[in-house]
C-alpha positions as CSV (number, residue, x, y, z in Angstrom):
1,X,2.1,2.4,9.0
2,X,3.7,5.5,10.5
3,X,3.5,7.2,7.1
4,X,-0.2,6.3,6.9
5,X,-0.8,7.9,10.3
6,X,1.2,11.0,9.3
7,X,-0.7,11.3,6.0
8,X,-4.1,11.1,7.7
9,X,-3.1,13.4,10.5
10,X,-1.9,16.0,8.0
11,X,-5.2,15.7,6.0
12,X,-7.5,16.1,9.0
13,X,-5.4,18.7,10.8
14,X,-5.3,20.8,7.6
15,X,-9.1,20.4,7.3
16,X,-9.6,21.6,10.9
17,X,-7.1,24.4,11.0
18,X,-7.0,25.6,7.4
19,X,-3.2,25.5,7.5
20,X,-1.5,23.8,4.6
21,X,1.0,21.0,5.3
22,X,2.2,20.7,1.7
23,X,5.6,19.5,2.6
24,X,4.1,16.7,4.6
25,X,1.8,15.8,1.8
26,X,4.7,15.2,-0.5
27,X,6.6,13.1,2.0
28,X,3.5,11.0,2.9
29,X,3.1,10.1,-0.8
30,X,5.3,7.2,0.1
31,X,2.7,5.5,2.3
32,X,0.5,3.6,0.0
33,X,3.2,2.5,-2.5
34,X,5.2,1.1,0.4
35,X,2.2,-0.6,1.9
36,X,1.3,-2.2,-1.4
37,X,4.9,-3.1,-2.3
38,X,5.3,-4.8,1.1
39,X,2.1,-6.8,0.6
40,X,3.2,-8.1,-2.8
41,X,6.8,-8.5,-1.8
42,X,5.9,-10.7,1.2
43,X,3.7,-13.0,-1.0
44,X,6.7,-13.4,-3.4
45,X,9.0,-14.1,-0.5
46,X,6.6,-16.7,1.0
47,X,6.4,-18.4,-2.4
48,X,10.1,-19.2,-1.9
49,X,10.5,-19.5,1.8
50,X,7.3,-21.6,2.3
51,X,7.4,-23.5,-1.0
52,X,6.3,-26.8,0.5
53,X,3.5,-25.1,2.5
54,X,2.3,-22.6,-0.1
55,X,-1.2,-24.2,0.0
56,X,-1.3,-22.9,3.6
57,X,-0.2,-19.5,2.5
58,X,-2.8,-19.4,-0.2
59,X,-5.6,-20.4,2.2
60,X,-4.4,-17.7,4.7
61,X,-4.3,-15.1,2.0
62,X,-7.8,-16.0,0.8
63,X,-9.2,-15.8,4.3
64,X,-7.4,-12.5,4.8
65,X,-8.6,-11.0,1.6
66,X,-12.2,-11.9,2.4
67,X,-11.8,-10.4,5.9
68,X,-10.4,-7.2,4.4
69,X,-13.2,-6.8,1.9
70,X,-16.0,-7.6,4.4
71,X,-14.9,-6.8,7.9
72,X,-12.4,-4.2,6.9
73,X,-14.8,-2.1,4.9
74,X,-17.7,-2.4,7.4
75,X,-15.5,-1.4,10.3
76,X,-13.8,1.5,8.6
77,X,-17.1,2.8,7.3
78,X,-18.3,4.4,10.7
79,X,-15.0,6.3,11.1
80,X,-15.8,8.2,7.9
81,X,-19.4,9.2,8.5
82,X,-18.5,12.7,9.9
83,X,-15.6,13.1,7.4
84,X,-17.8,12.2,4.4
85,X,-20.8,14.1,5.7
86,X,-23.2,11.2,5.7
87,X,-23.7,7.4,6.2
88,X,-24.1,6.6,2.5
89,X,-21.3,8.9,1.4
90,X,-19.0,7.2,3.9
91,X,-19.9,3.8,2.5
92,X,-19.1,4.8,-1.0
93,X,-15.4,5.1,-0.4
94,X,-13.1,2.4,-1.9
95,X,-10.4,2.1,0.8
96,X,-6.9,0.8,0.4
97,X,-7.9,-2.3,2.4
98,X,-10.5,-3.1,-0.2
99,X,-8.0,-3.0,-3.0
100,X,-5.4,-5.0,-1.0
101,X,-8.1,-7.5,-0.3
102,X,-8.7,-8.1,-4.0
103,X,-4.9,-8.2,-4.6
104,X,-4.3,-10.9,-2.1
105,X,-7.2,-13.0,-3.3
106,X,-5.9,-13.0,-6.9
107,X,-2.1,-12.9,-6.2
108,X,-1.5,-16.4,-4.9
109,X,-3.2,-17.9,-8.0
110,X,-1.1,-15.9,-10.4
111,X,2.2,-16.5,-8.6
112,X,1.6,-20.2,-8.9
113,X,0.8,-20.2,-12.6
114,X,2.9,-17.4,-14.0
115,X,6.7,-17.1,-13.9
116,X,8.1,-13.8,-12.6
117,X,9.0,-12.5,-16.1
118,X,5.4,-13.0,-17.3
119,X,4.1,-11.4,-14.1
120,X,6.3,-8.3,-14.8
121,X,4.9,-8.0,-18.3
122,X,1.4,-8.5,-17.1
123,X,1.8,-5.9,-14.3
124,X,3.1,-3.3,-16.8
125,X,0.3,-4.1,-19.2
126,X,-2.3,-3.7,-16.4
127,X,-0.9,-0.3,-15.3
128,X,-0.6,1.0,-18.9
129,X,-4.1,-0.2,-19.7
130,X,-5.4,1.5,-16.6
131,X,-3.9,4.9,-17.7
132,X,-5.3,4.5,-21.2
133,X,-8.8,3.5,-20.0
134,X,-8.8,6.3,-17.5
135,X,-8.0,8.8,-20.3
136,X,-10.3,7.7,-23.1
137,X,-13.2,5.9,-21.4
138,X,-16.3,8.1,-21.2
139,X,-19.1,6.3,-19.4
140,X,-22.7,6.9,-20.5
141,X,-24.5,6.0,-17.3
142,X,-23.8,5.6,-13.6
143,X,-23.3,1.8,-13.6
144,X,-20.6,2.1,-16.2
145,X,-19.1,5.1,-14.4
146,X,-19.0,3.0,-11.2
147,X,-17.2,0.2,-13.0
148,X,-14.7,2.7,-14.4
149,X,-14.0,4.3,-11.0
150,X,-13.6,0.9,-9.4
151,X,-11.2,-0.3,-12.0
152,X,-9.1,2.7,-13.0
153,X,-10.4,5.8,-11.3
154,X,-10.8,9.1,-13.0
155,X,-8.5,12.1,-13.8
156,X,-11.5,14.4,-13.2
157,X,-14.1,14.4,-10.4
158,X,-15.5,11.1,-9.2
159,X,-19.3,10.9,-9.9
160,X,-20.3,7.8,-8.0
161,X,-17.6,7.0,-5.4
162,X,-16.4,9.5,-2.8
163,X,-12.8,8.3,-3.1
164,X,-11.2,5.3,-4.8
165,X,-8.0,3.3,-4.6
166,X,-8.7,2.0,-8.1
167,X,-8.0,-1.7,-8.6
168,X,-6.1,-2.0,-11.8
169,X,-3.1,0.3,-11.2
170,X,-2.6,-0.8,-7.6
171,X,-2.9,-4.5,-8.5
172,X,-0.3,-3.9,-11.2
173,X,2.1,-2.6,-8.5
174,X,1.2,-5.5,-6.2
175,X,1.9,-8.1,-8.9
176,X,5.3,-6.5,-9.9
177,X,6.2,-6.5,-6.2
178,X,5.7,-10.3,-6.0
179,X,8.5,-10.7,-8.5
180,X,10.8,-8.6,-6.3
181,X,9.8,-10.6,-3.3
182,X,10.4,-13.9,-5.1
183,X,13.9,-12.8,-6.2
184,X,14.6,-11.5,-2.7
185,X,13.7,-14.9,-1.2
186,X,15.9,-16.7,-3.7
187,X,18.9,-14.5,-3.0
188,X,18.4,-14.8,0.7
189,X,18.6,-18.6,0.5
190,X,21.5,-18.7,-2.0
191,X,23.7,-15.7,-1.1
192,X,22.6,-14.4,2.3
193,X,20.9,-11.3,3.6
194,X,23.4,-8.7,2.5
195,X,23.0,-9.7,-1.2
196,X,19.3,-9.9,-0.9
197,X,18.9,-6.4,0.6
198,X,21.4,-5.0,-1.9
199,X,19.1,-6.3,-4.6
200,X,16.1,-4.4,-3.1
201,X,18.2,-1.3,-2.8
202,X,19.4,-1.6,-6.5
203,X,15.8,-2.0,-7.7
204,X,14.8,1.1,-5.7
205,X,17.5,3.3,-7.1
206,X,16.8,2.1,-10.7
207,X,13.1,2.9,-10.3
208,X,13.9,6.4,-9.0
209,X,16.4,7.0,-11.8
210,X,13.9,5.9,-14.5
211,X,11.2,8.2,-13.0
212,X,13.5,11.2,-12.8
213,X,14.8,10.6,-16.4
214,X,11.3,10.5,-17.8
215,X,10.3,13.5,-15.9
216,X,13.4,15.4,-17.1
217,X,12.6,14.6,-20.7
218,X,9.0,15.9,-20.3
219,X,10.3,19.1,-18.7
220,X,12.6,19.7,-21.6
221,X,9.8,19.1,-24.1
222,X,7.7,21.6,-22.3
223,X,10.6,24.1,-21.9
224,X,11.4,24.1,-25.6
225,X,7.7,24.3,-26.5
226,X,7.8,21.0,-28.3
227,X,4.5,20.2,-26.6
228,X,1.7,22.5,-25.8
229,X,0.4,23.4,-22.4
230,X,-2.7,21.2,-22.8
231,X,-0.5,18.3,-23.8
232,X,1.8,19.0,-20.9
233,X,-1.2,18.9,-18.5
234,X,-2.4,15.6,-20.0
235,X,1.1,14.1,-19.6
236,X,1.2,15.3,-16.0
237,X,-2.0,13.3,-15.3
238,X,-0.3,10.2,-16.7
239,X,3.3,10.8,-15.5
240,X,3.0,13.1,-12.4
241,X,5.3,12.2,-9.6
242,X,2.6,13.1,-7.1
243,X,-0.4,12.0,-9.2
244,X,-1.9,9.6,-6.7
245,X,-5.6,9.3,-7.5
246,X,-5.5,7.6,-9.9
247,X,-1.8,6.8,-9.6
248,X,0.6,7.4,-12.5
249,X,3.3,5.0,-13.5
250,X,5.9,7.6,-12.6
251,X,4.3,8.0,-9.2
252,X,4.8,4.3,-8.7
253,X,8.4,4.3,-10.0
254,X,9.5,7.3,-7.9
255,X,7.7,6.8,-4.6
256,X,7.9,3.0,-4.8
257,X,11.6,3.2,-5.6
258,X,12.2,5.5,-2.6
259,X,10.2,3.1,-0.5
260,X,12.4,0.1,-1.5
261,X,15.6,2.1,-0.7
262,X,14.2,3.0,2.7
263,X,13.2,-0.6,3.4
264,X,16.6,-1.9,2.3
265,X,18.4,0.4,4.7
266,X,16.0,-0.5,7.6
267,X,16.8,-4.2,6.9
268,X,20.5,-3.4,7.3
269,X,20.2,-1.5,10.6
270,X,22.8,-2.5,13.1
271,X,21.7,-4.6,16.1
272,X,21.5,-1.8,18.6
273,X,19.0,-1.2,21.4
274,X,17.2,1.6,19.4
275,X,17.0,-0.6,16.3
276,X,15.5,-3.5,18.4
277,X,13.0,-1.1,19.9
278,X,12.0,0.2,16.4
279,X,11.8,-3.4,15.1
280,X,9.6,-4.5,18.1
281,X,7.2,-1.6,17.6
282,X,6.9,-2.0,13.9
283,X,6.4,-5.8,14.4
284,X,3.5,-5.2,16.7
285,X,1.9,-2.9,14.2
286,X,2.6,-5.3,11.4
287,X,1.2,-8.4,13.2
288,X,-2.0,-6.4,13.9
289,X,-2.0,-4.3,10.7
290,X,-5.8,-4.5,10.0
291,X,-6.7,-3.5,13.5
292,X,-4.1,-0.7,13.4
293,X,-5.4,0.6,10.1
294,X,-9.0,0.6,11.2
295,X,-8.2,2.2,14.6
296,X,-6.1,5.0,13.2
297,X,-9.1,6.1,11.1
298,X,-11.1,6.5,14.2
299,X,-8.3,8.5,15.8
300,X,-7.9,10.9,12.9
301,X,-11.0,10.9,10.8
302,X,-13.3,11.0,13.8
303,X,-11.6,12.1,17.1
304,X,-9.2,14.6,15.6
305,X,-11.8,15.9,13.2
306,X,-14.4,16.6,16.0
307,X,-11.8,17.9,18.4
308,X,-11.5,21.2,16.6
309,X,-7.9,21.6,17.5
310,X,-6.5,25.0,16.5
311,X,-3.1,25.4,14.8
312,X,-0.1,25.4,17.1
313,X,3.6,25.2,16.6
314,X,3.4,22.2,18.9
315,X,1.4,20.2,16.4
316,X,4.2,17.5,16.2
317,X,3.3,16.7,19.8
318,X,-0.3,16.1,18.8
319,X,0.9,13.6,16.2
320,X,3.3,11.9,18.6
321,X,0.5,11.5,21.2
322,X,-1.8,10.1,18.6
323,X,0.8,7.5,17.4
324,X,1.6,6.5,21.0
325,X,-2.0,5.9,21.7
326,X,-2.3,3.8,18.6
327,X,0.7,1.7,19.6
328,X,-0.5,1.2,23.2
329,X,-4.0,0.2,22.1
330,X,-2.6,-2.1,19.4
331,X,-0.3,-3.7,22.0
332,X,-3.3,-4.4,24.2
333,X,-5.3,-5.7,21.3
334,X,-2.5,-8.2,20.6
335,X,-2.3,-9.2,24.3
336,X,-5.9,-10.3,24.3
337,X,-5.7,-12.1,21.0
338,X,-8.0,-9.6,19.2
339,X,-7.0,-10.6,15.7
340,X,-9.3,-13.6,16.0
341,X,-12.2,-11.2,15.8
342,X,-11.0,-9.8,12.5
343,X,-10.5,-13.0,10.6
344,X,-13.2,-14.8,8.5
345,X,-12.1,-18.4,8.2
346,X,-14.1,-19.7,5.3
347,X,-11.3,-22.1,4.4
348,X,-9.3,-24.3,6.8
349,X,-6.0,-25.9,6.1
350,X,-5.5,-29.6,6.5
351,X,-3.1,-30.7,9.2
352,X,0.5,-30.4,8.1
353,X,2.7,-33.6,8.0
354,X,6.0,-33.9,9.7
355,X,7.7,-34.5,6.3
356,X,6.2,-31.3,4.8
357,X,7.2,-29.3,7.8
358,X,10.8,-30.6,7.7
359,X,11.0,-29.9,4.0
360,X,10.7,-26.1,4.6
361,X,13.8,-24.0,4.8
362,X,14.2,-22.1,8.1
363,X,13.0,-18.6,8.2
364,X,15.5,-16.6,10.2
365,X,15.1,-13.2,8.7
366,X,12.6,-10.6,8.1
367,X,12.9,-8.0,5.4
368,X,11.5,-5.1,7.4
């Protein structure tokens, strides 16, 4: 969530001051892959850790997904009216919460019916199909254009939506992450936390290595004029490390891999006072993630945008103040039980039996 805040701060502060924060933009490329990976990883982990109560997990995820798609979109909408220059334009933005909502609606069904190896194959196929469709699909009318932008985005300008976290590639990443989470949960139960976090770190380094290797081969092809400039530009759209909208597979491999490495090291932090403070703060934001995500949009896309702040070398202080305000308000939101207002409970779990509860393995660890 800190990276999400930093990314949005940089976008709006650049817009209001005209000063480029390119180095921050590259760093904040990690935000959405980490967010999506954590979402999928937790579902995979719960599939192991809450095996006897996975019906309850499924119901919670379905309610959460519906809440994200309905309440999430409606509550984020007003925060973008000024940014998008209009009420209708603000509504025509497909946010990350919309895509996550779809993912967590479908994810529990697939994880119960497909083994992890099949989910990996399916996720790779979905991401590859998204890249191909985005490259060759030429819609003939606005309805078909809307479907394309929702599913796989566009390498050119969007014609219907204002911005889109396209469904197919991000769902592919989410689905692959459920496999990582499932393996993490298995290792945690069988071999302990060090082995489990080492597995996460290993997957992260392998992903980064594959991304850099593919990128290196493409650079060599371009350097020796084996491919033309036009072909190189097309390949960049498909394999760019920073190609976020729509995301390339290399973008996922590199930024997702770096994110996994970071998460593994955070999970292995020593039990110090500063580590406990960091864990407490991130836990507050995690337990109230939807509220935090909605509120930070109002902080940056509305308040920061209309403030008209000029550039200052003290801009980090502006960001720190904004993050502190988000943490304080989120803490208050949790203290009054505000999350009950952000949950649509269309489905209710049946009461859990004592035998079912006793059959679950204890959960004494958290990945991040």
